[in-house]
Structure formats: C-alpha cells, structure tokens
C-alpha positions as a Python dict, from the first residue, in 0.01 Angstrom:
ca = {
    (1, 'X'): (0, 0, 0),
    (2, 'X'): (-231, -271, -133),
    (3, 'X'): (-252, -469, 192),
    (4, 'X'): (-324, -428, 560),
    (5, 'X'): (-191, -645, 843),
    (6, 'X'): (-364, -681, 1178),
    (7, 'X'): (-148, -826, 1455),
    (8, 'X'): (-261, -1000, 1774),
    (9, 'X'): (-32, -1138, 2041),
    (10, 'X'): (-128, -1476, 2187),
    (11, 'X'): (141, -1555, 2444),
    (12, 'X'): (313, -1835, 2252),
    (13, 'X'): (273, -1689, 1904),
    (14, 'X'): (197, -1383, 1695),
    (15, 'X'): (-118, -1391, 1480),
    (16, 'X'): (-115, -1188, 1158),
    (17, 'X'): (-423, -1127, 945),
    (18, 'X'): (-336, -1000, 597),
    (19, 'X'): (-602, -852, 370),
    (20, 'X'): (-599, -661, 44),
    (21, 'X'): (-509, -723, -319),
    (22, 'X'): (-250, -987, -407),
    (23, 'X'): (44, -882, -622),
    (24, 'X'): (409, -979, -622),
    (25, 'X'): (493, -656, -437),
    (26, 'X'): (215, -719, -185),
    (27, 'X'): (346, -1066, -109),
    (28, 'X'): (704, -948, -70),
    (29, 'X'): (595, -652, 139),
    (30, 'X'): (374, -832, 384),
    (31, 'X'): (627, -1111, 447),
    (32, 'X'): (900, -857, 516),
    (33, 'X'): (665, -661, 745),
    (34, 'X'): (565, -975, 934),
    (35, 'X'): (927, -1089, 974),
    (36, 'X'): (1022, -749, 1117),
    (37, 'X'): (727, -749, 1359),
    (38, 'X'): (801, -1105, 1478),
    (39, 'X'): (1161, -1011, 1548),
    (40, 'X'): (1069, -677, 1712),
    (41, 'X'): (825, -848, 1948),
    (42, 'X'): (1054, -1144, 2018),
    (43, 'X'): (834, -1427, 1894),
    (44, 'X'): (957, -1749, 1740),
    (45, 'X'): (615, -1866, 1615),
    (46, 'X'): (373, -1692, 1382),
    (47, 'X'): (31, -1778, 1242),
    (48, 'X'): (-46, -1595, 918),
    (49, 'X'): (-404, -1584, 793),
    (50, 'X'): (-421, -1448, 441),
    (51, 'X'): (-731, -1300, 278),
    (52, 'X'): (-603, -1143, -44),
    (53, 'X'): (-808, -1084, -357),
    (54, 'X'): (-650, -1233, -667),
    (55, 'X'): (-351, -1461, -682),
    (56, 'X'): (10, -1426, -786),
    (57, 'X'): (164, -1680, -1020),
    (58, 'X'): (400, -1958, -919),
    (59, 'X'): (679, -1769, -1099),
    (60, 'X'): (606, -1448, -906),
    (61, 'X'): (602, -1638, -576),
    (62, 'X'): (933, -1801, -659),
    (63, 'X'): (1081, -1458, -731),
    (64, 'X'): (956, -1328, -394),
    (65, 'X'): (1120, -1620, -216),
    (66, 'X'): (1449, -1568, -396),
    (67, 'X'): (1465, -1189, -352),
    (68, 'X'): (1591, -1224, 2),
    (69, 'X'): (1255, -1250, 174),
    (70, 'X'): (1332, -1606, 279),
    (71, 'X'): (1635, -1493, 478),
    (72, 'X'): (1411, -1271, 691),
    (73, 'X'): (1188, -1569, 779),
    (74, 'X'): (1456, -1810, 897),
    (75, 'X'): (1460, -1861, 1270),
    (76, 'X'): (1093, -1888, 1349),
    (77, 'X'): (809, -2131, 1283),
    (78, 'X'): (536, -2023, 1040),
    (79, 'X'): (187, -2167, 1003),
    (80, 'X'): (11, -2024, 697),
    (81, 'X'): (-363, -2036, 631),
    (82, 'X'): (-522, -1890, 318),
    (83, 'X'): (-895, -1820, 324),
    (84, 'X'): (-904, -1881, -51),
    (85, 'X'): (-888, -2256, -115),
    (86, 'X'): (-831, -2197, -486),
    (87, 'X'): (-483, -2059, -398),
    (88, 'X'): (-373, -2398, -262),
    (89, 'X'): (-155, -2499, -558),
    (90, 'X'): (52, -2181, -542),
    (91, 'X'): (68, -2201, -161),
    (92, 'X'): (191, -2563, -169),
    (93, 'X'): (461, -2463, -417),
    (94, 'X'): (560, -2177, -186),
    (95, 'X'): (586, -2417, 107),
    (96, 'X'): (821, -2643, -88),
    (97, 'X'): (1045, -2355, -197),
    (98, 'X'): (1049, -2211, 155),
    (99, 'X'): (1142, -2547, 311),
    (100, 'X'): (1421, -2588, 54),
    (101, 'X'): (1555, -2253, 176),
    (102, 'X'): (1554, -2352, 544),
    (103, 'X'): (1222, -2201, 654),
    (104, 'X'): (1024, -2393, 916),
    (105, 'X'): (680, -2339, 769),
    (106, 'X'): (369, -2521, 658),
    (107, 'X'): (59, -2433, 460),
    (108, 'X'): (-281, -2534, 596),
    (109, 'X'): (-637, -2542, 465),
    (110, 'X'): (-777, -2540, 821),
    (111, 'X'): (-681, -2270, 1069),
    (112, 'X'): (-728, -2495, 1373),
    (113, 'X'): (-486, -2749, 1227),
    (114, 'X'): (-244, -2463, 1165),
    (115, 'X'): (-262, -2358, 1533),
    (116, 'X'): (-216, -2716, 1652),
    (117, 'X'): (93, -2769, 1437),
    (118, 'X'): (237, -2429, 1530),
    (119, 'X'): (215, -2495, 1904),
    (120, 'X'): (343, -2851, 1911),
    (121, 'X'): (700, -2896, 2026),
}
C-alpha cells in the first residue's frame, strides 16, 4: 500500500490524514477506505487532509471518480485540504466532477476554512 490514513474522531466529524505517494490506485484506495470508515463509524461529515508526494493527472482523477468511488461518497459532507498548494488545479477539477455526481464536497487551501464550512448547517 502506498498510503497511510490516520483517523481521529471529533464528535461532529471524522478527521482523516492521508500520507504517502500519489498514484491513481492510491487515490481510489484511500477514498474507498475513508468512505467505509465514515459509514462504519456513523459520521455524516469528514475532513480529509492530504499530504501525498507527487500528483495524479486530471485524467487519472476523472477515472477514479467514474470508477464507482463517487457512489461510496454520496450521503456525507466532505471538506478536503491538500497540504500541497501546487495540486490546486487538479483538486478544483475533482471538486467540480464530484459535485456533478452528487457529492457534497469542497476543496480548501486553508484547513481552518475547511473546518468552518464542514461544521456549518
């Protein structure tokens, strides 16, 4: 496995810290793992902080989101923060594709803004 996820429960939401090497398989794998954990623990809100070396392409991200991963993420709110600002273009594209598939998620460049958005009603 080329990634590791650390989970922390914060009452209203589940925090997930993802680290490792970014590949298409990594991205698909960690989103499926997070979706399963959120459902197992009964959360409806998740904050994902990503710290992956490298970056997948827009095409690879699109393929991840159309391989069924998006269906696993419907039903809960996702705030996504990437520690690597140079990944913003791909992340913004991913947000658009996810929203078009019914996912309630947003990409943030500031983790505090991500928490604020996640917890608002």
